[in-house]
DOLUMTOR-341349 format. One line per 10 residues: number of its first residue (from 1); their letters; for each residue x, y, z of C-alpha. Coordinates in nm, 2 decimals. Example, Ala and Ser with C-alpha at 12.3 -4.5 7.8 and 13.67 -1.06 7.14 Angstrom:
% residues 2
1 = as = 1.23 -0.45 0.78 ~ 1.37 -0.11 0.71
//
This chain:
% residues 547
1 = mklfnlknia = -2.13 0.90 -29.43 ~ -2.13 0.95 -29.06 ~ -2.46 1.06 -28.90 ~ -2.47 1.34 -28.65 ~ -2.73 1.39 -28.38 ~ -2.86 1.75 -28.39 ~ -2.92 1.77 -28.02 ~ -2.57 1.65 -27.94 ~ -2.43 1.92 -28.18 ~ -2.64 2.19 -28.00
11 = eklkfdfign = -2.51 2.08 -27.66 ~ -2.14 2.08 -27.77 ~ -2.18 2.43 -27.92 ~ -2.41 2.56 -27.65 ~ -2.69 2.64 -27.90 ~ -3.06 2.65 -27.80 ~ -3.24 2.33 -27.90 ~ -3.61 2.27 -27.96 ~ -3.79 1.95 -28.07 ~ -3.72 1.59 -28.14
21 = pdnefsklli = -3.40 1.48 -27.97 ~ -3.34 1.18 -28.19 ~ -3.31 1.34 -28.54 ~ -2.98 1.29 -28.72 ~ -2.83 1.43 -29.04 ~ -2.53 1.38 -29.27 ~ -2.57 1.65 -29.53 ~ -2.58 2.03 -29.51 ~ -2.85 2.21 -29.72 ~ -2.86 2.58 -29.78
31 = dsrkivpyhl = -3.07 2.59 -30.10 ~ -3.43 2.46 -30.08 ~ -3.43 2.40 -30.46 ~ -3.17 2.13 -30.44 ~ -3.27 1.76 -30.48 ~ -3.10 1.58 -30.19 ~ -3.18 1.30 -29.94 ~ -3.41 1.53 -29.75 ~ -3.44 1.29 -29.45 ~ -3.06 1.31 -29.40
41 = slffafegkq = -3.02 1.69 -29.44 ~ -2.97 1.98 -29.20 ~ -3.13 2.30 -29.35 ~ -2.98 2.64 -29.27 ~ -3.25 2.92 -29.30 ~ -3.03 3.21 -29.41 ~ -3.17 3.56 -29.41 ~ -3.06 3.84 -29.64 ~ -3.19 4.17 -29.77 ~ -3.39 4.00 -30.04
51 = hdghifieel = -3.44 3.65 -29.92 ~ -3.55 3.46 -29.61 ~ -3.49 3.09 -29.58 ~ -3.74 3.06 -29.30 ~ -4.03 3.07 -29.56 ~ -3.91 2.74 -29.71 ~ -3.92 2.54 -29.38 ~ -4.28 2.42 -29.43 ~ -4.20 2.31 -29.79 ~ -3.89 2.12 -29.68
61 = ytkgvrcfvv = -4.06 1.96 -29.38 ~ -4.32 1.82 -29.63 ~ -4.03 1.68 -29.84 ~ -3.88 1.50 -29.54 ~ -3.63 1.74 -29.38 ~ -3.63 1.71 -29.00 ~ -3.33 1.91 -28.89 ~ -3.32 2.29 -28.91 ~ -3.10 2.58 -28.80 ~ -3.30 2.91 -28.76
71 = srnidynifp = -3.23 3.26 -28.65 ~ -3.58 3.38 -28.56 ~ -3.88 3.24 -28.37 ~ -4.13 3.03 -28.56 ~ -4.42 2.82 -28.46 ~ -4.24 2.50 -28.38 ~ -4.56 2.31 -28.29 ~ -4.66 2.28 -28.65 ~ -4.35 2.07 -28.71 ~ -4.40 1.80 -28.44
81 = easfikvest = -4.13 1.56 -28.58 ~ -3.86 1.82 -28.64 ~ -3.55 1.94 -28.45 ~ -3.44 2.30 -28.44 ~ -3.13 2.48 -28.34 ~ -3.20 2.85 -28.27 ~ -2.91 3.09 -28.31 ~ -2.83 3.46 -28.37 ~ -2.65 3.39 -28.70 ~ -2.71 3.09 -28.92
91 = lealqkiasl = -2.37 3.16 -29.10 ~ -2.18 3.15 -28.77 ~ -2.37 2.83 -28.68 ~ -2.27 2.67 -29.01 ~ -1.91 2.76 -28.95 ~ -1.90 2.63 -28.59 ~ -2.07 2.30 -28.70 ~ -1.81 2.26 -28.97 ~ -1.53 2.32 -28.72 ~ -1.66 2.02 -28.52
101 = krkdftnpvi = -1.64 1.81 -28.84 ~ -1.28 1.93 -28.90 ~ -1.18 1.78 -28.56 ~ -1.27 1.44 -28.69 ~ -1.00 1.46 -28.97 ~ -0.65 1.37 -28.84 ~ -0.45 1.37 -29.16 ~ -0.27 1.68 -29.30 ~ -0.48 1.97 -29.43 ~ -0.33 2.22 -29.68
111 = aitgsngkti = -0.48 2.57 -29.69 ~ -0.43 2.78 -30.00 ~ -0.48 3.16 -30.02 ~ -0.37 3.45 -30.23 ~ -0.51 3.70 -30.48 ~ -0.49 3.46 -30.78 ~ -0.43 3.10 -30.86 ~ -0.59 2.94 -30.55 ~ -0.82 2.71 -30.74 ~ -0.56 2.62 -31.01
121 = vkewlyhils = -0.30 2.53 -30.75 ~ -0.56 2.32 -30.56 ~ -0.67 2.14 -30.88 ~ -0.31 2.08 -31.00 ~ -0.20 1.94 -30.67 ~ -0.50 1.71 -30.68 ~ -0.41 1.60 -31.03 ~ -0.04 1.55 -30.95 ~ -0.08 1.36 -30.62 ~ -0.40 1.16 -30.68
131 = vkknisrspk = -0.19 0.88 -30.85 ~ -0.07 0.79 -30.50 ~ -0.30 0.95 -30.25 ~ -0.67 0.96 -30.17 ~ -0.74 1.34 -30.16 ~ -1.04 1.55 -30.05 ~ -1.05 1.91 -30.18 ~ -1.27 2.21 -30.20 ~ -1.52 2.19 -30.48 ~ -1.46 2.45 -30.76
141 = synsqlgvpl = -1.40 2.79 -30.59 ~ -1.57 2.72 -30.26 ~ -1.34 2.96 -30.07 ~ -1.57 3.21 -29.90 ~ -1.72 3.24 -29.55 ~ -2.00 3.01 -29.68 ~ -1.79 2.80 -29.92 ~ -1.52 2.70 -29.67 ~ -1.74 2.53 -29.41 ~ -1.93 2.35 -29.69
151 = siwiinnqsd = -1.58 2.23 -29.82 ~ -1.48 2.11 -29.47 ~ -1.81 1.92 -29.43 ~ -1.75 1.70 -29.73 ~ -1.39 1.60 -29.63 ~ -1.38 1.22 -29.64 ~ -1.22 1.10 -29.31 ~ -1.05 0.81 -29.51 ~ -0.86 1.06 -29.72 ~ -0.48 1.09 -29.69
161 = laiieagisk = -0.48 1.46 -29.75 ~ -0.73 1.75 -29.77 ~ -0.67 2.07 -29.98 ~ -0.89 2.37 -29.89 ~ -0.88 2.71 -30.05 ~ -0.96 3.03 -29.86 ~ -1.05 3.38 -30.00 ~ -1.13 3.71 -29.83 ~ -1.25 4.05 -29.94 ~ -1.21 4.25 -29.62
171 = pgemdrleki = -1.02 4.26 -29.29 ~ -1.13 4.02 -29.02 ~ -1.25 3.74 -29.24 ~ -0.94 3.52 -29.24 ~ -0.95 3.47 -28.87 ~ -1.29 3.30 -28.90 ~ -1.17 3.08 -29.19 ~ -0.86 2.98 -29.00 ~ -1.06 2.85 -28.71 ~ -1.27 2.64 -28.95
181 = inpdigiltn = -0.98 2.50 -29.16 ~ -0.71 2.47 -28.89 ~ -0.45 2.39 -29.15 ~ -0.12 2.21 -29.10 ~ 0.04 2.34 -29.42 ~ -0.01 2.68 -29.58 ~ 0.04 2.79 -29.94 ~ 0.04 3.16 -30.04 ~ 0.01 3.20 -30.42 ~ 0.06 3.58 -30.47
191 = igsahqsnfk = -0.07 3.92 -30.35 ~ -0.22 4.12 -30.63 ~ -0.49 4.39 -30.68 ~ -0.80 4.16 -30.65 ~ -1.04 4.26 -30.37 ~ -0.81 4.56 -30.29 ~ -1.08 4.81 -30.23 ~ -1.14 4.71 -29.86 ~ -0.77 4.72 -29.77 ~ -0.55 5.03 -29.71
201 = dknekllekl = -0.27 4.87 -29.92 ~ -0.12 4.54 -30.04 ~ 0.07 4.50 -29.71 ~ -0.25 4.51 -29.50 ~ -0.40 4.25 -29.73 ~ -0.09 4.03 -29.71 ~ -0.09 4.04 -29.33 ~ -0.47 3.95 -29.33 ~ -0.41 3.66 -29.56 ~ -0.12 3.53 -29.35
211 = nlfkncntvi = -0.36 3.50 -29.05 ~ -0.47 3.17 -29.22 ~ -0.13 3.03 -29.14 ~ -0.09 3.14 -28.77 ~ -0.10 2.78 -28.65 ~ 0.06 2.61 -28.95 ~ 0.37 2.40 -28.92 ~ 0.50 2.50 -29.27 ~ 0.43 2.77 -29.52 ~ 0.51 2.77 -29.90
221 = snheyldsik = 0.56 3.12 -30.04 ~ 0.73 3.34 -30.30 ~ 1.06 3.45 -30.15 ~ 0.95 3.82 -30.17 ~ 0.71 3.76 -29.88 ~ 0.97 3.60 -29.66 ~ 1.01 3.89 -29.41 ~ 0.63 3.89 -29.34 ~ 0.61 3.53 -29.23 ~ 0.72 3.48 -28.87
231 = nkriitwsfd = 0.81 3.18 -28.67 ~ 0.73 2.92 -28.93 ~ 0.92 2.66 -29.14 ~ 0.91 2.84 -29.48 ~ 0.98 2.69 -29.82 ~ 1.04 2.97 -30.07 ~ 1.06 2.99 -30.45 ~ 1.17 3.26 -30.68 ~ 1.25 3.35 -31.04 ~ 1.53 3.60 -30.95
241 = nhdadiycie = 1.65 3.54 -30.59 ~ 1.92 3.28 -30.56 ~ 1.86 3.26 -30.19 ~ 1.52 3.10 -30.24 ~ 1.49 2.72 -30.16 ~ 1.36 2.66 -30.51 ~ 1.52 2.88 -30.77 ~ 1.40 2.89 -31.14 ~ 1.72 2.86 -31.34 ~ 1.56 2.88 -31.68
251 = nivndyksii = 1.22 2.87 -31.84 ~ 1.20 2.76 -32.21 ~ 0.87 2.85 -32.38 ~ 0.75 2.73 -32.72 ~ 0.41 2.75 -32.89 ~ 0.24 2.49 -32.68 ~ 0.44 2.41 -32.36 ~ 0.70 2.53 -32.12 ~ 1.01 2.35 -31.99 ~ 1.09 2.48 -31.64
261 = klkflnkeye = 1.44 2.42 -31.49 ~ 1.46 2.44 -31.12 ~ 1.73 2.41 -30.86 ~ 1.67 2.27 -30.51 ~ 1.94 2.16 -30.26 ~ 2.20 2.20 -30.53 ~ 2.02 1.95 -30.76 ~ 1.85 2.04 -31.08 ~ 1.50 1.94 -31.18 ~ 1.30 1.98 -31.50
271 = lkipftdfgs = 0.92 2.02 -31.53 ~ 0.72 2.01 -31.85 ~ 0.38 2.17 -31.85 ~ 0.13 2.23 -32.14 ~ 0.10 2.60 -32.07 ~ 0.32 2.90 -32.16 ~ 0.18 3.19 -31.96 ~ 0.37 3.33 -31.66 ~ 0.08 3.26 -31.41 ~ 0.08 2.89 -31.50
281 = isnaiicfsy = 0.45 2.86 -31.47 ~ 0.44 3.02 -31.13 ~ 0.16 2.79 -31.02 ~ 0.35 2.48 -31.14 ~ 0.66 2.59 -30.93 ~ 0.43 2.63 -30.63 ~ 0.31 2.27 -30.68 ~ 0.67 2.15 -30.71 ~ 0.75 2.33 -30.39 ~ 0.49 2.12 -30.21
291 = ltlsgdidnk = 0.66 1.80 -30.35 ~ 0.98 1.90 -30.18 ~ 0.78 1.88 -29.85 ~ 0.60 1.56 -29.93 ~ 0.91 1.38 -30.05 ~ 0.79 1.33 -30.41 ~ 1.03 1.53 -30.62 ~ 1.22 1.22 -30.72 ~ 0.91 1.02 -30.79 ~ 0.90 0.99 -31.17
301 = evisrfeslp = 0.53 0.90 -31.19 ~ 0.44 1.21 -30.99 ~ 0.67 1.45 -31.18 ~ 0.54 1.31 -31.51 ~ 0.19 1.43 -31.41 ~ 0.30 1.79 -31.47 ~ 0.29 1.72 -31.85 ~ -0.08 1.66 -31.84 ~ -0.19 1.94 -31.61 ~ -0.55 2.03 -31.69
311 = gvqmrletld = -0.69 2.36 -31.78 ~ -0.92 2.47 -31.50 ~ -1.25 2.62 -31.59 ~ -1.40 2.84 -31.32 ~ -1.75 2.75 -31.41 ~ -1.92 2.46 -31.59 ~ -1.94 2.50 -31.97 ~ -2.29 2.48 -32.12 ~ -2.31 2.42 -32.50 ~ -2.58 2.37 -32.75
321 = ainnsilind = -2.60 2.00 -32.85 ~ -2.77 1.78 -33.12 ~ -3.14 1.72 -33.14 ~ -3.25 2.03 -32.93 ~ -3.03 1.91 -32.64 ~ -2.78 2.10 -32.42 ~ -2.44 1.97 -32.32 ~ -2.28 2.05 -31.98 ~ -1.91 1.98 -32.02 ~ -1.72 1.89 -31.70
331 = synsdinsle = -1.50 1.63 -31.86 ~ -1.17 1.71 -31.68 ~ -1.29 1.70 -31.33 ~ -1.38 1.37 -31.16 ~ -1.45 1.30 -30.80 ~ -1.77 1.24 -30.60 ~ -1.80 1.59 -30.45 ~ -1.77 1.77 -30.78 ~ -2.01 1.51 -30.93 ~ -2.28 1.62 -30.69
341 = ialdyliqkk = -2.23 1.99 -30.77 ~ -2.24 1.91 -31.14 ~ -2.56 1.71 -31.10 ~ -2.72 2.00 -30.92 ~ -2.62 2.23 -31.20 ~ -2.76 1.98 -31.46 ~ -3.10 1.98 -31.27 ~ -3.10 2.36 -31.26 ~ -3.04 2.38 -31.63 ~ -3.26 2.10 -31.76
351 = gnkrtflims = -3.60 2.27 -31.78 ~ -3.84 2.01 -31.94 ~ -3.56 1.81 -32.09 ~ -3.46 1.45 -31.99 ~ -3.14 1.43 -31.79 ~ -2.86 1.22 -31.92 ~ -2.53 1.15 -31.74 ~ -2.22 1.02 -31.92 ~ -1.95 0.94 -31.66 ~ -1.61 0.77 -31.64
361 = dilqnssdsk = -1.45 0.57 -31.36 ~ -1.35 0.81 -31.08 ~ -0.98 0.78 -31.04 ~ -0.93 0.82 -30.67 ~ -0.80 0.57 -30.42 ~ -1.06 0.39 -30.21 ~ -1.01 0.11 -29.97 ~ -1.36 -0.02 -30.05 ~ -1.44 0.03 -30.42 ~ -1.78 -0.14 -30.40
371 = kfyseianli = -1.89 0.09 -30.12 ~ -1.75 0.39 -30.31 ~ -1.94 0.31 -30.63 ~ -2.25 0.22 -30.43 ~ -2.24 0.58 -30.30 ~ -2.22 0.71 -30.65 ~ -2.51 0.49 -30.76 ~ -2.72 0.62 -30.47 ~ -2.63 0.98 -30.56 ~ -2.74 0.94 -30.92
381 = kdkqidsfig = -3.07 0.77 -30.80 ~ -3.13 1.05 -30.54 ~ -3.09 1.32 -30.81 ~ -3.35 1.14 -31.03 ~ -3.12 1.12 -31.34 ~ -3.32 0.97 -31.63 ~ -3.04 0.79 -31.82 ~ -2.68 0.70 -31.73 ~ -2.38 0.58 -31.94 ~ -2.09 0.44 -31.73
391 = igknlvkykn = -1.74 0.41 -31.89 ~ -1.45 0.23 -31.74 ~ -1.35 -0.10 -31.58 ~ -1.48 -0.02 -31.24 ~ -1.82 0.10 -31.35 ~ -1.86 -0.22 -31.56 ~ -1.75 -0.43 -31.26 ~ -2.01 -0.26 -31.03 ~ -2.28 -0.20 -31.29 ~ -2.54 -0.40 -31.09
401 = lfktkadfyl = -2.53 -0.13 -30.82 ~ -2.69 0.12 -31.06 ~ -3.07 0.11 -31.06 ~ -3.11 0.41 -31.30 ~ -3.16 0.32 -31.67 ~ -2.80 0.26 -31.77 ~ -2.55 0.11 -32.02 ~ -2.18 0.04 -31.95 ~ -1.87 0.04 -32.17 ~ -1.51 -0.05 -32.09
411 = stkdyidnlk = -1.36 0.25 -32.28 ~ -1.45 0.58 -32.44 ~ -1.38 0.42 -32.78 ~ -1.62 0.13 -32.71 ~ -1.89 0.39 -32.63 ~ -1.82 0.61 -32.94 ~ -1.84 0.30 -33.16 ~ -2.18 0.22 -33.02 ~ -2.31 0.58 -32.98 ~ -2.68 0.62 -33.08
421 = ykdfiscail = -2.76 0.98 -33.16 ~ -3.13 0.91 -33.15 ~ -3.09 0.86 -32.77 ~ -3.03 1.24 -32.73 ~ -3.35 1.40 -32.83 ~ -3.43 1.71 -32.61 ~ -3.19 1.60 -32.34 ~ -2.98 1.79 -32.08 ~ -2.65 1.60 -32.10 ~ -2.37 1.61 -31.84
431 = lkgarefkfe = -2.02 1.48 -31.94 ~ -1.83 1.40 -31.62 ~ -1.50 1.23 -31.68 ~ -1.14 1.19 -31.57 ~ -0.89 1.34 -31.81 ~ -0.75 1.00 -31.91 ~ -1.08 0.90 -32.06 ~ -1.06 1.18 -32.33 ~ -1.43 1.27 -32.31 ~ -1.36 1.56 -32.55
441 = eiskrlqfkt = -1.41 1.30 -32.82 ~ -1.77 1.25 -32.70 ~ -1.82 1.62 -32.66 ~ -1.72 1.68 -33.03 ~ -1.98 1.43 -33.14 ~ -2.27 1.56 -32.93 ~ -2.21 1.94 -32.98 ~ -2.43 2.12 -33.22 ~ -2.22 2.24 -33.51 ~ -2.26 2.61 -33.60
451 = hesyletdmn = -2.06 2.91 -33.72 ~ -1.80 3.06 -33.49 ~ -1.98 3.39 -33.40 ~ -2.13 3.38 -33.05 ~ -2.26 3.60 -32.77 ~ -2.14 3.52 -32.42 ~ -2.36 3.61 -32.13 ~ -2.21 3.62 -31.78 ~ -2.48 3.48 -31.55 ~ -2.28 3.58 -31.24
461 = lmrenllyfk = -2.28 3.95 -31.35 ~ -2.65 3.92 -31.43 ~ -2.72 3.78 -31.09 ~ -2.53 4.07 -30.93 ~ -2.74 4.32 -31.14 ~ -3.06 4.15 -31.02 ~ -2.95 4.16 -30.66 ~ -2.86 4.53 -30.70 ~ -3.20 4.62 -30.84 ~ -3.37 4.42 -30.56
471 = sllkpktkim = -3.16 4.61 -30.30 ~ -3.31 4.94 -30.42 ~ -3.67 4.82 -30.37 ~ -3.88 4.74 -30.07 ~ -3.87 4.37 -29.97 ~ -4.23 4.31 -30.08 ~ -4.20 4.48 -30.42 ~ -4.23 4.23 -30.70 ~ -4.01 4.23 -31.01 ~ -4.10 4.14 -31.36
481 = aivkafsygs = -3.83 4.06 -31.62 ~ -3.90 4.10 -31.99 ~ -3.77 3.81 -32.20 ~ -3.94 3.88 -32.53 ~ -3.76 3.86 -32.86 ~ -3.53 3.58 -32.75 ~ -3.44 3.78 -32.44 ~ -3.31 4.05 -32.67 ~ -3.08 3.80 -32.83 ~ -2.94 3.65 -32.52
491 = gyreiaaflq = -3.14 3.32 -32.54 ~ -3.49 3.32 -32.37 ~ -3.48 2.96 -32.25 ~ -3.15 3.01 -32.07 ~ -3.23 3.35 -31.93 ~ -3.58 3.25 -31.82 ~ -3.45 2.94 -31.65 ~ -3.18 3.15 -31.48 ~ -3.44 3.41 -31.36 ~ -3.67 3.13 -31.24
501 = hnridylava = -3.39 2.98 -31.04 ~ -3.32 3.32 -30.88 ~ -3.69 3.34 -30.79 ~ -3.80 3.63 -31.01 ~ -4.17 3.71 -30.95 ~ -4.29 3.75 -31.31 ~ -4.16 3.71 -31.67 ~ -4.30 3.90 -31.96 ~ -4.31 3.81 -32.33 ~ -4.45 3.99 -32.63
511 = ytdegvelrn = -4.67 3.71 -32.78 ~ -4.85 3.40 -32.67 ~ -4.63 3.16 -32.86 ~ -4.33 3.28 -32.67 ~ -4.50 3.20 -32.34 ~ -4.60 2.86 -32.46 ~ -4.24 2.78 -32.56 ~ -4.12 2.87 -32.21 ~ -4.39 2.65 -32.05 ~ -4.28 2.36 -32.27
521 = dgiktpimvm = -3.92 2.42 -32.15 ~ -4.03 2.38 -31.79 ~ -4.07 2.74 -31.68 ~ -4.33 2.76 -31.41 ~ -4.29 3.13 -31.30 ~ -4.60 3.35 -31.38 ~ -4.57 3.48 -31.74 ~ -4.75 3.79 -31.87 ~ -4.82 3.83 -32.24 ~ -4.79 4.20 -32.34
531 = npsardfnkm = -4.96 4.18 -32.68 ~ -5.24 3.93 -32.62 ~ -5.48 3.84 -32.90 ~ -5.84 3.73 -32.85 ~ -5.80 3.42 -33.06 ~ -5.52 3.31 -32.82 ~ -5.72 3.32 -32.50 ~ -5.79 2.94 -32.49 ~ -5.42 2.87 -32.54 ~ -5.33 3.13 -32.27
541 = lefklep = -5.57 2.95 -32.03 ~ -5.43 2.61 -32.12 ~ -5.07 2.72 -32.05 ~ -5.15 2.95 -31.75 ~ -5.04 3.28 -31.92 ~ -5.17 3.62 -31.81 ~ -5.28 3.90 -32.05
//
């Protein structure tokens, strides 16, 4: 990846610069807990009501980070080899730095916005077009004021196309995102009630979202929004308006799939998709609408991809696995950027378990396959993955690039035929594969079989609750979370790891044995035992538990 000199960036953006003028970076770091090539990272010290990234500068400097963006004065002299940019807002600095990176990319950029369906349309366009194009896209749902610049930063300049999604929650936000993305083509999915509270009505929200397209050449939209889109080439679609460019003649639904019959320029087309809900049918028509622009509506190979459209999970799926292991299933999503995100999630979840990556060939076009797989090998090495299984012809071809403990197989069937269950004892396993490799067959074999009753805990809502309680307290007030009795049935290992990741100050358990189990699972946060026994004091000292 291209290296950027921090002093040059500061001069271009008229930021204050302090320190070593020679330091360079290629990666952006916003979380001090991530394992990254520290010597190539630029750390942004974000400040919030309950966190301050500046307190991690010394730790990161010790790890090798030399480039920093800060928003308050610090003692620069104690970091003699470092470079600093001093700004009023680290978020605005991140956005401006990403805007510079955007200028390096000269091929088309699609921007997607709307109340629903942004991520699905993005992922489906990637699935449909990746057979013929090298595509960069936003990871997962990186569509916020923070997520968009991070998405722009990881665009590969060799890509034929970039697809970026953008979301807002209040007026004024889309102008900032438009300056970062600077899209050539816009896609508006729909306008619904999501994030409605900060807008007077749906029309105000529509007009705010359309700010993303003010410098676009072409916009794809439902025909009902036609009158709101001015001075653009517009491709419209509709279920009920014959004047739309793409009109849905008929939609035939059975138990498992839909057949969508469309009319465009007096010619009829037929799409088959493995979904029956109205939202999926609408999203498929949006994707078809883009094909009328790219010239692919008569490409049989491209159109056939609609039949294998993947389900899009909005978060990684974590399952119980055999032999006291956990399984993180990301087996329908395969590219190098999503791989890095999934590896970070694996490291966050692993506790004291060994990390085990099972990955297929990454099916994206690359002019230099050896260089591409060398980057993947280096990423796996940098993330300190303990064991690696590579499946596919390319991974076999370039297996000598991988220095991690590894085995390689030509196909999923070859691997299943040689699968050794004893390899998976107390492991954190990540499945990362392209859909064509059918990694669900591996998942079936590694999952822990149990009855169908289950309790689902939404970690995002738990994090919101935690932040809300923190907001009611003074910044220096410490918080203790009680995780006794299996976290009241929610799973004490998972909940404790989540709380530790979100920097809770203390955990509390009822008995010493519970604290010992958490220590054995890699929990390093201070733990208080609420019912200590005198005979357990030696064990409490050994495992650093407090009575």
